[in-house]
N, C-alpha and C positions, 0 to 999 in steps of 0.2 A: 356484464360484462360485454358481451356482444352488442346491445343496445348501447352504452356509453361508446365505444368504437365508432359506431356508427354515426352516434349525434357528432364526434368530434370531426369524423371525416368528414361529413354534411357542412358542420362548420368553416373548415379550410375550404371547401370548395365555394361555398358562397366569400368568402374571403378574394379566394382568388379572382371570383367575377367580379367585386366590385372593383378590387384594381383593375381588371380588366377593363370596366368597362370606364373607369375614371382614367386610363393612360390613353382609352379610343377618345373618349370627349376632349380630354385637355388636346392631342396631337390633332384632331380638328379642328380645336379652335384655334390654335397655332398656325396652321395653313389657312385657315380664312383670314386671319387677320393677317397674315404676310403674304396672301394671296389676292386681296383687293388692290392694295395700292401699286404691288407688281403687277397685276393684269392689267391696272389702270394706265401703268405708263407704256405698257408694250401695246396693248392695243392701240392707245394715242398714237405710236410713233406708224405703229403699220394703216392704221386709219386715214393718217395724213399721208402715205403713200399710196394708197389706194385713192384717195380722193384726188388727186394730183393726175392721176394715170387719169381718171374717170373724166375731170375737167378735159386734160388736152384732147382726149376719143371726142368728148362732147362737141368740143368747138369744131374739131375734124370734120365730123358727120353733118352738121349744121352745115358748114361751107360748102361741103360736096351737096347736099341735098337741095340747098338754095342756089348753088350754081354761081355763087358770086365773082366778081372778076374785078382785079385791082382798080380799072378805069372806071367800076360803077362807083366807087367810094368816092374819088376826087373829083370834084369841078376845077377845072382848072380855065383861070381866063387871060387872055393875053392882048397885047396891045396889035397895033396893024404891022411892028415888025418883029414881032413874036416873043416881045418882053413880057416875063408873069406880072400880072397885078395883082392876080389875088389866088389862092387857093381855099378852097371851100368843101368840107366833107358832105356826102349827100346823107342829111340829117334822118330821112323817112327811114331810107334803105338800113343805116347804122341801128335806127331804134328798134326795128323791125329783127336785125341781126340779134340784136341785144336780147332781146326778150325770147326770142324763139334759143339762144345760148341758155342763158338764166333756166329758162323751163326744160330744158333737156338737162344739165347738171344736175337741175333739184329731182328729177326724176332718177337719175341713175344713182343718187346718193339712198334715195328713199327706197330703193330695189335693192338695196345689200340687204340679206337676210339669211342668216345663220353664218356667217364668213369665219373660216375658223384662224385662229388666233393660239398658237402654241406657246407657253411661259414652259420653260426650263424648269426640272425640277432642282438644279444646284441653284438657281435664282432665287427661288423659294424660301430654301432653304437656308442659301445666305453663307458667304464667306468669298476671297479671294481665289482661293484656288477650285473650286466648285461653280462659282459663278458664271452662267450660260450653258454649263454642263447638263446632260442627266436627259434623264426621258421629258421629250414633249407632253406636258397637262396641255390638252388640248379645251380652249373656250370659243363658244359661239357666239359672236355680235351681232347686232344689228345697227345700222346706221340711219338717223333723219338730219335734221338740221334746216338750214334758213344759206340761202343762196343770194350775193349780190352782184352787178359785173359793171364794168364802164371801160369804153376806150380811153387810149392813149394814144397820142398822137406827137411824133417826132420828127424833124427835118434834120438828114446829117448830109454831110458835103460828099459826092460823088465821082468830085473828078472835076475837071475842068469843064465849066459852063453846064455842071449836072447838079441836082440836089435830089435825094432820097426821101421819098415820104413812107413813113413804115406806120402802118395802124397797127397797134395792138388792143387786145381785150384784156381785161385784169380781171379775175376772177375770185370773190372771197367767199368763202363758206364758212359756217358755222356749224358744228358739226356734235351733236351728241350719241357718243357710244353706249348702245344700252347692250349690259351684261346681266349674266343671270345674278350676280351677286350686288353688284351696285351698277351707278350708270357715271359717265365721264365727258367731259366739253374740250374739245379742241377747236382751233382754228386754222385754216389752211388760205393761203393766200399765191396766187399763182399768174404768170403774166404769158400769152400766148402769140403768137405772130398771125394776125390777118391779114395784112396785104403789105407789099412792098410796091412802090408806083415811082418809076426813075425821071425826073422832069427835066427835060432839056431846054436849057434856056435861062438867062440870069434871072435869080430870084431876090427882089429886095432883101436887104441881111436881117431886116426886123421881121422877116417871117419864119428865119431858121431860129429852131428851138434850141437844137443841141448840133452842134460842129464836131 
């Protein structure tokens, strides 16, 4: 009789254990299925923000280190009476600057390792009432990618007999976000001002790209 009760108790325990394991596995599978796309979306948004900050900081650092002035980037040719006949960029210097910026941004992105991204528990579970709420589940990501940069030259009217020449660098970064469960890709494009040169004197209208 006692042996029969013991066997019955063991059978109940095995059932409870099986149910517990099943629930645990299903819960883990649910969170993994939900977590992957949500984590990728959150990581993309935060990676874009971080990359923009890194790009701006990299451009600022390179300009400071190279100590380039606005006048060095523009070559202005005038007639004897002071009229502007041509404005040309310093190709050698701008190419050097572009290479330095591209390399610095690339290094900054690659150096992002173990960046903490938090996904709210309520967002994983789903539902409008709890979306964005609850304890943040930390996910640590790393970044890699490729970077391209190019210069944009614009002319604006600066008032009577004045023209402003603005030079900006446009940086494009294709970023791969490496996460524990998966990877995601995103792209960041931002434009950072490099120089602003006020040109005093009449400038031929054909040279003004934007008024």
